[in-house]
C-alpha positions as CSV (number, residue, x, y, z in Angstrom):
1,M,-4.6,-51.7,55.7
2,L,-4.7,-48.7,53.3
3,Q,-8.5,-49.0,53.1
4,T,-8.7,-49.0,56.9
5,L,-6.6,-45.9,57.1
6,K,-8.8,-44.2,54.4
7,N,-11.9,-45.2,56.3
8,D,-10.5,-43.6,59.5
9,V,-10.2,-40.3,57.6
10,D,-13.5,-40.6,55.7
11,V,-15.6,-41.1,58.8
12,V,-14.4,-37.7,60.1
13,L,-15.4,-36.1,56.8
14,D,-18.8,-37.8,57.1
15,Q,-19.5,-36.9,60.8
16,D,-17.7,-33.6,61.4
17,P,-19.1,-30.5,59.6
18,A,-15.8,-28.6,60.5
19,A,-13.7,-31.1,58.5
20,R,-13.0,-29.7,55.0
21,N,-10.7,-32.2,53.3
22,R,-8.6,-35.3,53.8
23,F,-5.3,-33.5,54.1
24,E,-6.6,-31.3,56.9
25,V,-8.0,-34.3,58.8
26,M,-4.8,-36.3,58.5
27,V,-2.7,-33.4,59.7
28,N,-4.8,-31.8,62.4
29,Y,-7.2,-34.3,63.9
30,A,-5.9,-35.9,67.1
31,G,-8.6,-38.6,67.0
32,V,-7.2,-39.9,63.7
33,H,-3.6,-39.7,65.0
34,A,-4.6,-41.7,68.1
35,I,-6.4,-44.4,66.1
36,W,-3.5,-44.7,63.6
37,S,-1.0,-45.0,66.5
38,H,-3.2,-47.6,68.1
39,R,-3.4,-49.7,64.9
40,L,0.4,-49.9,64.8
41,A,0.6,-50.6,68.5
42,H,-2.1,-53.2,68.3
43,W,-0.2,-55.0,65.5
44,L,3.0,-55.0,67.6
45,W,1.0,-56.2,70.6
46,N,-0.3,-59.2,68.7
47,K,3.3,-60.0,67.6
48,K,4.2,-60.0,71.4
49,F,6.3,-56.8,71.2
50,Y,4.6,-55.6,74.4
51,F,7.1,-53.0,75.5
52,I,7.3,-51.1,72.2
53,A,3.5,-51.4,71.8
54,R,2.9,-49.8,75.2
55,Y,5.6,-47.2,74.4
56,I,3.8,-46.1,71.2
57,S,0.5,-45.9,73.0
58,Q,2.0,-43.7,75.8
59,V,3.6,-41.4,73.2
60,S,0.3,-41.2,71.5
61,R,-1.4,-40.4,74.8
62,F,1.1,-37.6,75.4
63,F,0.5,-35.9,72.1
64,T,-3.3,-36.5,71.7
65,G,-4.7,-36.8,75.2
66,I,-6.3,-40.1,74.2
67,E,-5.3,-43.3,75.9
68,I,-5.9,-46.5,74.0
69,H,-4.4,-49.7,75.4
70,P,-2.6,-51.6,72.5
71,G,-4.5,-54.7,73.4
72,A,-7.9,-53.1,72.7
73,K,-9.7,-54.3,69.5
74,I,-11.1,-51.5,67.3
75,G,-13.2,-52.0,64.2
76,Q,-13.7,-49.8,61.1
77,R,-14.7,-46.1,61.0
78,L,-14.3,-45.3,64.7
79,F,-15.1,-41.6,65.1
80,I,-13.4,-39.8,68.0
81,D,-14.6,-36.2,68.3
82,H,-12.7,-33.8,70.7
83,G,-11.1,-36.8,72.2
84,M,-9.2,-35.3,75.1
85,G,-9.5,-37.6,78.1
86,I,-10.8,-40.7,76.3
87,V,-9.6,-44.0,77.9
88,I,-10.0,-47.4,76.3
89,G,-9.0,-50.4,78.3
90,E,-6.9,-53.5,77.3
91,T,-9.8,-56.0,76.8
92,C,-12.2,-53.5,75.2
93,E,-13.7,-54.4,71.9
94,I,-15.2,-51.8,69.6
95,G,-17.2,-52.6,66.5
96,N,-17.8,-50.6,63.3
97,N,-19.2,-47.0,63.0
98,V,-18.8,-46.2,66.6
99,S,-18.7,-42.6,67.8
100,L,-16.9,-41.5,71.0
101,F,-16.8,-37.9,72.4
102,Q,-14.6,-36.2,74.9
103,G,-14.0,-37.7,78.3
104,V,-15.4,-41.2,77.6
105,T,-14.0,-44.1,79.6
106,L,-14.3,-47.7,78.6
107,G,-12.8,-49.2,81.7
108,G,-12.8,-52.0,84.2
109,T,-14.1,-52.2,87.7
110,G,-11.2,-53.8,89.6
111,K,-8.2,-56.2,89.4
112,E,-10.1,-59.1,87.9
113,K,-8.4,-61.1,85.2
114,G,-9.5,-61.9,81.7
115,K,-12.2,-59.9,79.9
116,R,-12.8,-56.9,82.2
117,H,-13.7,-54.1,79.8
118,P,-16.8,-53.5,77.7
119,T,-17.7,-54.7,74.2
120,I,-19.2,-52.0,72.1
121,E,-21.2,-53.3,69.1
122,D,-21.7,-51.5,65.8
123,D,-23.3,-48.1,65.3
124,V,-23.1,-47.1,69.0
125,L,-22.8,-43.5,70.1
126,I,-21.2,-42.7,73.5
127,A,-21.6,-39.0,74.4
128,T,-19.3,-36.7,76.4
129,G,-18.1,-37.8,79.8
130,A,-19.9,-41.2,79.8
131,K,-18.3,-44.0,81.7
132,I,-18.8,-47.7,80.8
133,L,-17.2,-49.9,83.4
134,G,-16.8,-53.7,83.5
135,S,-17.2,-56.6,81.1
136,M,-20.5,-56.1,79.4
137,T,-22.0,-55.6,75.9
138,I,-23.4,-52.3,74.6
139,G,-25.9,-53.4,72.0
140,Q,-25.9,-52.4,68.4
141,G,-27.3,-48.9,67.6
142,S,-27.5,-47.9,71.3
143,R,-27.0,-44.3,72.6
144,I,-25.2,-43.6,75.9
145,G,-26.1,-40.1,77.2
146,A,-23.5,-37.5,78.3
147,G,-22.2,-38.1,81.9
148,S,-23.9,-41.5,82.2
149,V,-22.3,-44.3,84.2
150,V,-23.1,-47.7,82.7
151,L,-22.6,-50.8,84.9
152,K,-25.0,-53.2,83.2
153,E,-25.7,-54.7,79.8
154,V,-27.4,-52.5,77.3
155,P,-29.8,-54.0,74.7
156,P,-29.7,-53.0,71.0
157,N,-31.2,-49.7,69.9
158,A,-31.6,-48.5,73.5
159,T,-30.9,-45.1,75.0
160,V,-29.2,-44.9,78.4
161,V,-29.0,-41.9,80.7
162,G,-28.3,-41.2,84.3
163,I,-26.0,-42.4,87.2
164,P,-26.2,-45.3,87.4
165,G,-27.2,-45.6,83.7
166,K,-30.8,-46.7,83.0
167,V,-32.3,-47.7,79.8
168,V,-35.1,-45.3,78.9
169,V,-37.6,-45.1,76.1
170,Q,-38.9,-41.9,74.5
171,D,-42.5,-42.6,73.3
172,G,-41.3,-46.0,72.2
173,V,-39.3,-44.5,69.4
174,K,-35.5,-44.8,68.9
175,V,-33.7,-41.5,69.2
176,E,-32.9,-40.4,65.6
177,G,-29.6,-39.0,64.3
178,S,-26.2,-40.5,64.9
179,L,-24.8,-37.3,66.4
180,D,-27.9,-36.0,68.2
181,H,-26.5,-36.9,71.6
182,H,-28.2,-33.8,73.1
183,K,-31.6,-35.2,72.2
184,L,-32.0,-37.7,75.0
185,P,-34.9,-38.3,77.4
186,D,-34.4,-37.2,81.0
187,P,-35.9,-39.8,83.4
188,I,-35.5,-37.6,86.5
189,Q,-37.4,-34.8,84.9
190,D,-40.0,-37.2,83.7
191,K,-40.4,-38.5,87.3
192,F,-40.7,-34.9,88.6
193,K,-43.5,-34.3,86.1
194,E,-45.3,-37.4,87.2
195,L,-45.1,-36.3,90.8
196,E,-46.3,-32.8,89.9
197,A,-49.3,-34.3,88.1
198,E,-50.1,-36.6,91.1
199,I,-49.8,-33.6,93.5
200,E,-52.2,-31.6,91.3
201,A,-54.7,-34.5,91.2
202,L,-54.5,-34.8,95.0
203,K,-55.0,-31.1,95.5
204,A,-58.1,-31.2,93.3
205,E,-59.4,-34.2,95.2
206,V,-58.8,-32.5,98.6
207,S,-60.5,-29.4,97.4
208,Q,-63.5,-31.4,96.2
209,L,-63.7,-33.2,99.6
210,R,-63.5,-29.9,101.5
211,G,-66.4,-28.6,99.4
212,S,-68.4,-31.7,100.1
213,V,-67.7,-31.5,103.9
214,A,-68.6,-27.8,103.8
215,N,-71.9,-28.5,102.0
216,E,-72.8,-31.3,104.5
217,A,-72.0,-28.9,107.4
218,T,-74.2,-26.2,105.9
219,Q,-77.1,-28.7,105.4
220,T,-76.7,-29.9,109.0
221,E,-76.9,-26.3,110.3
222,D,-79.9,-25.6,108.2
223,K,-81.7,-28.7,109.6
224,K,-80.8,-27.7,113.1
225,E,-82.2,-24.2,112.5
226,E,-85.4,-25.6,111.0
227,S,-85.8,-27.9,114.0
228,S,-85.3,-25.1,116.4
229,R,-88.0,-23.0,114.7
230,D,-90.4,-25.9,114.7
231,D,-89.8,-26.5,118.4
232,S,-90.4,-22.8,119.1
233,A,-93.7,-22.9,117.2
234,L,-94.9,-25.7,119.3
């Protein structure tokens, strides 16, 4: 348990350039407070002390702005950066070395029973405002772009952007850097560029056709004039 608590602090020092020492992280970082409160609440939940577990989670939510259901399973080295508005549902499972940013929701889609929240595998980054809804798996090493709404399974080492979230590939290369959640492809912009290229190609083709028609018309007029001169000569 002590090693787990130490890991919760060390991951902040590793990922956040503003963090200067362990004491500062332990005292001032709401993400760490929320995770530690959850670890206690989750232990009580597993011992069937449901009321006190929920009470602890709600007190933590009041002070940190981060709501984690005590039934959720969280692995080692979870990094919550500017966590205000984060919501993690009851049957959510989070692996190791996962990063969550402000406004992320790991939620359900209705009143279904059983596993109704997502499973987040190791080394996943979920950027600001992303929503992952329903019982699905987000594959290891994946990146979920800011503001995305994910409703389907995500394979490992994928990048997802958009509403609804779509898996996109940038030159067939995985997006580098665990915190570079601003360096994501934009499929809408890419589609606009494709359409612009097609329009330019069509314009060039139309211009070429117009030139051909104009040449043919000129040749036809020339032939008519020659024919008229010949007729006059006769």
